[in-house]
Steps between C-alpha positions, in 0.01 A plus 500: 500500500620361828771298322620802297527735795830356641664531160390860469623573848839346416528709185415813694762417762767445232405826333521683832843341575633602158363850543663535840830362367487736204415792723770466769875500437810556709806718442828373650777711648729454196256600226269773381183450300340662194128426452394480135149498362470357150878542467515865611629613841237636738559684822830567672771235545471310826837505675401405855482137607159364609162369389319690225180480293439514123213438264493128424521370142556855373814628668840320506791526744845575354777454756821701457812434704615788719827348619845596374549309175815392322613568147803307376597575144694275265866583428528726199799602287545873450786737403663752732615848407854369434361241254535195723219246491397378842231268632284674763269317740264730694240441770240730658234515772156657442148513637152603389395831655206587275306175448229661282749650256698175506187298422388727218838503326658164578237271652743240642858449621614332181424814300673710767814286481503532122465878519780519760719296265452760230543809717787387722681333211476818291614731779786269591618494141485882481693543827769248406547662159563841666774378735833330464550152636709616796212721617262203503714248685673727753326641807760698697664822385870564570552137595864406547617159376662256737877487455730219602735616775787315328484726195779755472427869474583503129240234427239675716542815292417314177151508352467122522194413708388863543125555515334721242318789676121505483254790517168330576521132581252213490270641770440820301431300182247288691334816633473639146328182381270504804398864453426462130309173540301605809328782312400270215356220715306737726231545233419129538431536871838347584758636742857401423679445831857412404718366222847346512754349264511133583779405263717681244724294276689543178339384181621156392656644182725749683565298816815321365657835402432645844646195672808512273556864595466417869744209462746726319488759777547236770790353301673841488471530877627142542799571276585806709478290813728241336748768391512646851543151644788420265669830587461435872631144454806629313565755775473230768733269306753782457489577872542130577809468279647819647436386856639153422820645353535728800456209740747284306763774483459573869530131581809465277661798672432350841634160386818658368544696820454187707733305273762773519476509880523120510806496272663768707428309818626177345819672382546641847458155655740347248751773565478448874532125458792493254701791642569329828845364383709451177390138466133608496577757234672239285206262544257774401699578185512131413124441545403812313730405213341153484156665487625717215623188316153349525346817362737559208593150395263243352530211257701583186618833648823652370688749720784723392686599818834642584727281711525791740122525542360461851230278356756271337715443804267238649466325168877494469525353844255214450744283302873446554712761329652249260148403382411851394626570152312778344506554132486851353136433385389437861675801642 
């Protein structure tokens, strides 16, 4: 008996330790607890942090998170009211406000995420189907597009690049989804805090057509820019040619005026120089006649002159009179 007593004491101590461990439990600041007995909840949910007591081996502790939780759905293809298929990626924030109801209906977070997938996905599909694409992607009403300052007034008045007016906008669509989904998830003890569109993109099957239409519109604007540029270039070239002709004509007029003044001054100087006496006059006539010979006579030149011509008199006087015998063909 003496040898068995330590073993019995050890067993009793282990039993007491297990009983104490099974009796006491702690609740942290980020969780709330549901106590279940044989799988059924007993008592009220424990939402305050601290040390608590339960019946060991009979009751179990079920911790439920009370922080703000995240729901991030997978992108899903859905049609808009104007029959355009888009890929919508949505995210939401939620928390558990009624842990008992949450535990009875869903049990764990995985089931809650699955139920949110169904509800939020369904409400998003319904809201997208009731609105046109422009209402889902635009946020600001009466928004004015940015216009290049280089565009002319005629191009600004065109419909190219004008924004289609909206009546609701993305924020209103998000609010509609939030309102419809919040009522449905409340029965599960869940409070929906916020939802937002994370990404909206065209469906892969219609994306090339959309891009082609955008390229076509940008090409029209580019062609108008090019047309305006060519017109402006032609106007500048025309002005350049006009200004160049004006400058050339003005320069030619000034040159002719200067040349005329120079010729007049030269003639005046010549006249003053050669009018001093009869010998100077004769010398002037002789030199001017020789200059005229150089201008009018070249190799193989035939002249038909009268013997009484002033131009011929110096030619007649170059050779002795008896050496000059003119035939009728040379007269």
